[in-house]
C-alpha positions in Angstrom: 49.4 -34.8 10.0 46.8 -36.9 11.7 44.4 -39.1 9.3 41.3 -37.2 10.4 42.5 -33.7 10.3 44.1 -34.8 6.9 40.5 -36.0 5.9 39.3 -32.3 6.9 41.4 -30.5 5.5 41.2 -32.6 2.5 37.3 -31.8 1.8 37.7 -28.5 3.9 39.1 -26.6 1.1 40.2 -29.1 -1.7 37.6 -27.5 -4.5 39.0 -24.1 -3.5 42.8 -25.3 -3.9 41.7 -27.4 -7.4 40.1 -24.4 -8.9 42.4 -21.4 -7.9 45.7 -22.8 -7.2 47.0 -25.6 -9.7 46.0 -24.0 -12.9 47.7 -20.6 -11.2 50.7 -22.1 -9.8 51.5 -25.2 -11.7 49.5 -24.8 -15.2 47.6 -28.3 -14.2 43.9 -29.3 -13.9 42.6 -31.4 -11.1 40.6 -34.6 -12.0 37.8 -33.6 -9.8 34.8 -32.2 -12.1 32.5 -30.3 -9.7 29.9 -33.5 -9.4 33.2 -35.6 -8.3 33.9 -32.8 -5.9 30.4 -32.8 -4.6 29.9 -36.2 -4.0 33.0 -36.3 -2.4 31.9 -33.6 0.4 28.9 -35.5 0.9 30.9 -39.2 1.6 32.9 -36.9 4.1 30.0 -35.5 5.9 28.7 -39.1 6.6 31.8 -40.6 7.3 32.3 -37.8 10.1 28.2 -38.6 10.9 26.9 -35.2 10.2 25.3 -35.9 6.9 22.7 -33.4 5.2 19.6 -35.1 7.1 21.0 -34.8 10.6 18.7 -32.7 12.3 17.6 -32.1 16.1 15.3 -35.5 15.3 17.2 -37.2 13.4 20.8 -38.5 15.4 22.9 -40.4 12.7 23.9 -44.1 13.7 27.4 -44.0 12.1 27.1 -46.1 10.0 29.0 -44.9 6.8 32.2 -45.5 9.4 30.8 -48.8 10.6 30.7 -49.8 6.8 33.9 -48.8 6.0 35.8 -50.2 9.2 34.4 -53.5 8.7 35.3 -54.1 5.3 38.7 -52.7 6.3 39.2 -55.4 9.0 38.0 -58.1 7.2 40.3 -57.0 4.0 43.6 -57.0 6.6 42.6 -59.6 9.1 44.8 -62.2 7.6 47.2 -59.6 5.9 51.3 -60.4 5.8 53.8 -59.0 4.1 57.4 -60.0 3.7 59.9 -59.0 1.5 62.9 -61.3 0.9 66.3 -60.3 -0.9 69.8 -59.0 0.0 69.9 -55.9 2.4 67.9 -53.6 0.2 65.1 -56.3 0.9 65.6 -56.1 4.2 65.8 -52.3 4.8 62.3 -52.3 2.5 60.6 -54.5 4.9 61.3 -52.6 8.1 60.2 -50.0 6.8 56.8 -51.5 5.6 56.9 -53.0 8.9 56.6 -50.0 10.8 53.9 -48.6 8.3 51.8 -51.5 8.3 50.2 -50.4 11.7 48.5 -47.6 9.9 46.9 -49.7 7.1 43.5 -50.3 8.9 43.0 -46.6 9.1 44.2 -45.8 6.1 42.2 -48.4 4.4 38.7 -47.4 6.5 39.4 -43.5 5.1 40.0 -45.1 1.7 36.9 -47.3 1.4 35.0 -44.0 2.7 36.0 -41.3 1.1 36.8 -43.1 -2.5 40.3 -42.8 -2.2 43.6 -41.9 -0.1 47.3 -41.5 -1.4 50.2 -43.0 0.5 53.5 -41.1 0.2 56.8 -41.9 1.7 58.6 -39.1 3.4 62.6 -38.9 4.3 63.2 -38.6 7.9 66.6 -39.7 9.7 67.9 -42.4 7.2 63.8 -43.8 7.3 60.8 -43.7 4.9 57.9 -42.7 6.8 54.0 -43.6 4.9 52.5 -40.1 5.0 48.5 -40.1 4.4 48.7 -36.9 2.3 46.2 -34.2 1.2 46.4 -35.1 -2.9 44.8 -33.7 -5.6 45.5 -35.6 -8.8 46.0 -34.2 -12.3 47.1 -36.6 -14.5 46.8 -40.5 -14.8 48.7 -43.2 -17.0 46.6 -45.4 -19.8 45.7 -47.9 -17.0 43.6 -45.4 -14.7 47.0 -45.3 -12.1 47.4 -41.7 -10.9 50.8 -40.6 -12.0 50.2 -36.6 -11.0 49.4 -33.9 -8.7 49.5 -31.9 -5.8 50.7 -32.7 -2.4 49.7 -30.3 0.1 51.1 -30.0 3.6 49.7 -29.3 7.3 49.5 -25.7 8.0 53.0 -24.5 10.2 52.8 -21.5 12.2 56.1 -19.2 12.2 55.1 -16.5 15.1 52.2 -15.3 13.9 52.2 -16.2 10.3 50.8 -19.3 9.3 52.1 -21.4 5.8 51.3 -24.2 3.5 53.2 -25.9 0.9 52.4 -27.1 -2.2 54.3 -30.0 -3.8 53.5 -30.6 -7.5 54.7 -34.1 -9.0 54.1 -35.1 -12.7 55.6 -36.6 -15.9 54.9 -34.0 -18.6 54.5 -35.4 -21.9 56.8 -33.1 -23.3 59.7 -33.9 -20.8 60.6 -37.4 -22.1 60.1 -39.5 -19.6 61.4 -36.8 -16.8 60.0 -36.6 -13.3 58.9 -33.4 -11.8 58.3 -32.4 -8.5 58.1 -28.7 -7.8 57.9 -27.1 -4.5 56.2 -23.5 -3.3 55.5 -22.1 0.5 52.4 -20.0 0.7 50.7 -17.7 3.5 47.4 -19.3 4.4 44.9 -19.3 6.7 44.9 -21.9 9.7 43.0 -24.1 8.0 45.8 -24.3 5.7 44.0 -22.7 2.4 47.0 -21.3 0.5 47.1 -17.8 -0.4 49.4 -15.4 -1.5 53.0 -17.0 -2.6 55.7 -17.1 0.3 59.5 -18.0 0.5 60.1 -21.5 1.1 63.0 -20.3 3.9 59.8 -18.9 5.7 60.0 -22.6 7.4 63.0 -23.5 8.6 62.2 -27.2 8.0 61.6 -26.1 4.0 64.6 -24.0 3.7 66.4 -26.7 2.3 64.0 -27.6 -0.5 64.5 -27.5 -3.9 61.9 -25.2 -6.2 62.1 -27.4 -8.9 63.4 -31.3 -9.0 63.8 -33.4 -12.3 64.5 -37.0 -11.6 65.3 -39.3 -14.6 64.9 -42.8 -14.7 61.7 -44.0 -12.6 59.8 -46.4 -13.2 56.8 -45.0 -11.6 55.5 -41.9 -9.0 57.3 -41.3 -5.7 53.8 -42.1 -4.4 50.8 -44.5 -4.4 47.1 -44.2 -4.6 44.3 -46.3 -3.5 40.4 -46.5 -4.8 38.0 -48.9 -4.3 37.6 -51.4 -6.8 34.0 -50.9 -8.0 33.1 -48.8 -11.1 32.2 -44.9 -9.8 28.2 -45.2 -10.7 27.8 -41.5 -9.4 30.1 -40.4 -12.3 30.8 -43.2 -14.7 33.0 -40.7 -16.8 35.5 -39.7 -14.0 38.9 -41.9 -13.1 38.5 -41.2 -9.4 37.0 -43.8 -6.8 33.6 -43.6 -5.4 32.9 -44.6 -1.8 31.4 -47.9 -1.0 28.5 -46.3 0.1 28.0 -44.3 -2.8 24.7 -44.2 -4.8 22.3 -46.1 -3.2 24.0 -47.6 0.1 24.1 -43.5 0.9 19.9 -43.5 -0.1 19.9 -46.7 2.2 21.6 -45.3 5.1 19.5 -42.1 5.3 16.4 -44.1 5.4 17.9 -46.3 8.2 18.6 -43.0 10.4 15.1 -42.0 10.1 13.6 -45.0 10.8 15.9 -45.2 14.2 14.3 -41.8 15.2 10.8 -43.4 14.6 11.8 -46.2 16.9 13.2 -43.6 19.4 9.5 -41.5 19.3 8.2 -44.4 19.8 9.2 -45.1 23.1 9.8 -40.9 23.7 5.7 -40.7 22.9 4.9 -44.0 24.6 5.7 -43.3 28.3 3.5 -44.4 30.9 1.7 -41.4 32.1 -1.4 -40.4 35.0 -3.5 -37.8 34.2 -4.9 -36.2 37.6 -6.6 -33.4 38.6 -7.5 -31.8 42.2 -4.3 -32.6 43.7 -1.3 -30.4 44.7 1.6 -30.7 41.5 3.9 -30.6 43.8 3.0 -33.9 45.8 4.0 -36.1 42.8 6.7 -36.8 40.1 6.1 -35.0 36.7 7.9 -37.5 35.1 4.8 -40.3 35.5 2.0 -37.6 36.7 0.4 -34.6 34.8 -1.5 -32.1 36.9 -4.5 -30.3 35.3 -7.8 -28.9 35.4 -9.4 -32.5 33.4 -12.7 -32.5 35.0 -15.2 -29.7 36.9 -15.5 -32.1 40.2 -11.6 -32.5 40.5 -11.8 -36.5 40.6 -10.2 -37.2 37.3 -8.0 -40.5 37.2 -6.4 -41.8 34.3 -3.9 -44.1 32.9 -1.9 -43.7 29.7 0.1 -47.0 29.0 -0.4 -48.0 25.4 1.2 -50.7 23.8 4.6 -50.2 21.9 5.2 -51.2 18.2 8.8 -51.5 18.3 8.6 -54.8 16.9 7.5 -53.8 13.5 9.5 -50.8 13.4 12.5 -52.7 14.5 12.3 -55.3 12.0 11.5 -52.3 9.5 15.0 -51.3 10.6 17.0 -54.5 10.4 15.7 -55.3 6.6 17.1 -51.5 5.7 20.3 -52.6 7.6 20.4 -55.7 5.4 19.5 -54.4 2.3 22.7 -52.0 3.0 25.2 -55.0 3.8 23.4 -56.4 0.4 25.0 -52.9 -1.4 28.0 -51.9 -0.2 29.1 -56.5 -0.2 28.7 -57.1 3.5 27.3 -60.6 4.7 24.0 -60.3 6.6 24.1 -59.7 10.3 27.7 -58.1 9.8 25.6 -54.8 10.6 22.0 -55.8 11.1 21.2 -58.3 14.0 21.8 -61.7 13.7 19.0 -63.2 15.4 16.8 -61.2 12.3 18.4 -63.3 9.5 16.3 -65.6 8.4 17.5 -67.5 5.7 18.2 -70.6 4.3 21.5 -72.5 4.0 21.8 -71.6 0.5 21.1 -67.7 1.2 23.5 -67.8 3.9 26.5 -69.0 1.5 25.7 -66.9 -0.9 25.8 -63.9 1.6 28.8 -65.1 2.8 30.2 -65.4 -0.9 29.1 -62.5 -1.9 31.5 -60.7 1.0 34.1 -63.0 0.3 34.5 -61.5 -3.2 33.9 -57.7 -2.0 36.9 -58.6 0.3 38.9 -60.2 -2.9 38.4 -57.1 -4.8 39.7 -54.7 -2.2 42.8 -56.7 -1.0 43.7 -56.9 -5.2 43.5 -52.9 -5.5 45.1 -52.6 -1.9 48.1 -54.9 -2.7 48.6 -53.1 -6.3 48.8 -49.7 -4.2 51.0 -51.4 -1.4 53.6 -52.8 -5.1 53.2 -49.3 -5.9 54.3 -47.8 -2.7 57.6 -50.4 -2.7 58.2 -49.0 -5.8 58.2 -45.8 -4.7 60.1 -46.2 -1.6 63.1 -48.1 -3.8 63.4 -45.5 -5.8 64.0 -42.9 -2.9 66.9 -45.7 -1.6 68.2 -44.9 -5.0 67.8 -41.3 -4.8 69.1 -40.9 -1.1 71.1 -43.5 -0.9 69.4 -45.5 1.9 70.2 -48.9 1.0 72.5 -50.7 -1.3 71.6 -51.6 -4.5 69.5 -54.7 -5.0 66.5 -56.2 -5.7 63.5 -57.3 -3.7 60.3 -60.0 -3.9 57.5 -59.0 -2.6 55.3 -61.8 -1.1 51.5 -60.8 -0.3 49.3 -63.3 2.2 46.1 -62.3 2.6 44.6 -65.7 4.0 41.0 -66.9 3.0 39.0 -65.3 4.9 35.4 -66.3 4.8 36.0 -69.4 2.7 37.5 -70.4 5.6 34.9 -69.7 8.5 33.5 -73.0 9.9 29.9 -72.2 9.7 30.3 -71.5 5.9 32.4 -74.9 5.1 30.0 -76.6 7.3 27.2 -75.4 5.0 29.0 -75.7 1.8 29.7 -79.5 2.5 25.7 -79.7 3.5 25.2 -78.7 0.2 27.6 -81.3 -1.8 26.3 -83.9 0.9 22.4 -83.0 -1.0 24.1 -83.2 -4.5 25.3 -86.3 -3.9 22.2 -87.5 -2.4 20.4 -86.5 -5.4 22.9 -88.3 -7.9 24.4 -84.9 -9.1 28.0 -85.2 -7.7 29.3 -88.7 -7.7 30.9 -89.9 -4.0 34.5 -90.2 -5.2 34.1 -86.6 -6.6 33.1 -85.7 -2.8 35.7 -87.1 -1.1 38.5 -85.6 -3.5 37.0 -82.3 -2.3 36.4 -82.8 1.5 38.6 -85.3 2.4 41.7 -84.4 0.1 42.3 -87.7 -1.6 43.7 -88.2 -5.2 41.0 -89.6 -7.5 42.2 -93.5 -7.3 42.0 -93.6 -3.7 38.6 -91.8 -3.5 37.3 -94.3 -6.0 38.7 -97.4 -4.1 36.8 -96.0 -1.2 33.7 -96.0 -2.5 33.6 -99.5 -4.2 
């Protein structure tokens, strides 16, 4: 199922799915409150570039998607994952390498929409990682989702459409047992479940058990990612929030409207020549405006105002910089780098702000991938995909912005100023920047 189709179905029908189906069919309540569901619809509308403020005058610039893509790109630029061990580790390593090509798009969606679920699916002896339409229902003490419902893509058989719900849970009254329930439903083409239907209605589902109970699992057979920032929109919610939630969303609206003002400045300031007493068909209507402007028919005037684009564009850039500040990007990432007039200290602080934001996302995504590996490892046991054995996962994220040559030069320059002011000793400077041990550095400055 395509990522965008998944997300469209997820946000198009999630409220009704959570409110009507889960309680009736599985006796579970969705974790999303009405306010949380409302916010997620807004984040989706912004992501697909059709926010509520879009109209015939205000054409959105696609800033939400740009923010998510840039944060995801910065997070995964130097990402490497390798597994070591025996045959089990080698098998898992191959499955993760195949899934890795979709990590950038998955992370972008997760950052923009406030979270995403990754579920291993068995297909021809391989474990494919599916980006699933997931409604969480239960969390553990650490805030990790351990129960919820997955909705399949709608399937057409003849003239009828069907959808399947797969419910996962660790019921408190089942003493550590993991329960999976499968139910099929008649549905509309958009995938919203209606009346129950037999699983046999779809050949691919015919072999699925209505209920499966598994013992001994260390975690759920799926993994959920959510952005590391707190959900300021609804602090009591265990669900994540979009990276552009809250103040950033309002700033994005202002940026779209400011861009409309810039466009209007050019539209309304086009050069015009007003004349009368001539045949209108002789002139280009793009420039000439012909009409009865005078009694004697000798009127001629050129309208060529001075554009105010510079102050409008400057205001637009300042809004973009506030967006960058809110979402944790360095100045000049989505704003015009030439409009950023900052001191060396301010530039370094902005770069470090981005580094901290990206490191937080990396830690959250690594935790998700560890849960995903745990689920894939469990599948190896359940389906006999690989011999028993342990694996060791090595995650490498790189130093990111701290390896930026411009940042390093600024950092070194600031330390040199501290040496000149007597706030940093020469030998300490050499230890940090030349990699010398303490005694070598002290001997060098004696």
